[in-house]
Steps between C-alpha positions, in 0.01 A plus 500: 500500500572636155655841562336721239697820517592777257827416314712784643402409854566133426852585384576728796365252757612176337748434781221513759283243319792256510555526875399234752264731692298565185475129420377442857250784464355343183488160674310654792241658269448170317452325835245762610307448180516122532361533854198685362599843629375806312783737419472864395561644250430231235816345357497699178494829693772436759753692288249752362706801617794372296282441195343847498815700583804383299836550669612790280169684556518515882479863618330459838482212751212472747575221744222303668532214747256217432234428234136548600369173646129541418324343199583659162693792653865425424625529144873535535531877550556660841193682636302435178180298457322387179228712341198343669641516856438786745828676587624388844556759778872560431433567133214735587744699713751508216226646280413760765862612515524524120181708488632738766855509363420544131148643509363227276187295556553127460237248403457223750642221286781325689688365198849658482610337173510845339770606747697181434495561125645848556801365689371473858630163619242376751701241691385299800786367714309169518339387175250238621271436796267224617133600478380662820840475669700824482882463498464120467770493228728762654772250595521278192769695313314780329673777696839367396383519138345846521799638693707387202250676269531830692880474499497417128303818427729703724822364345398507135293817460523870582255753640219266612256637760439249781187557712540323833184506711503359852772335707519184292560683172741741667705205624599440136674838476846346541454311171474829309793718398376844607785672314339412166132451591229690690338360815167639624392372843164525673270318738296215357171601335313247714231646731701338782757779452228747614541734205878545532532429125299809408701803399803306377445646150699218345316518171583863422853453638549197275386687191721796585800266520412331171459839336846612618646182354334563163265202544128505429308551827248237608133564426363390837137546393312177430 
């Protein structure tokens, strides 16, 4: 696997790419491909979050768990889907919360690239999945890599807003230095959380924090 990644990220994470677990991860993905398995997202989009949000532009981190495992859904950004794909239920709930929180009406496009380009780092803890098999790549080394990514952001930046939704994302809290960053926690936006996500107001809270820090707020409209 040719790791196509933005130069700043490549420099910051170079030590991870040289480790044995990462070599084994790449070997596993090659073996999956050789066995005829379909893997999402396509190879060129696995590191899409890193391509669209350079390291020095990260203002917000929204942590997801696993890529979408349906055809054409995953494109390397947590919660996002490409233009032609109907937004999945969790993303629809995110939109509902934004509309309530900020009083803006969103179109129903599920592509979040516009957020990524403004500094919202849309990171999944696991970067690949076998088609139709959720969490099928959750134990191949990706979480070791993305834990290192979260810690790298925490150690080398200041004043980043981390949005942690659901128990899995919240379990990463210990990787973040809360004395220099901001952690917003809520239930997961999935319908399985029975609406507990609603009312978190993370989007207005995030922009208020960015404003206090003298940073440009995120335009959450799409």
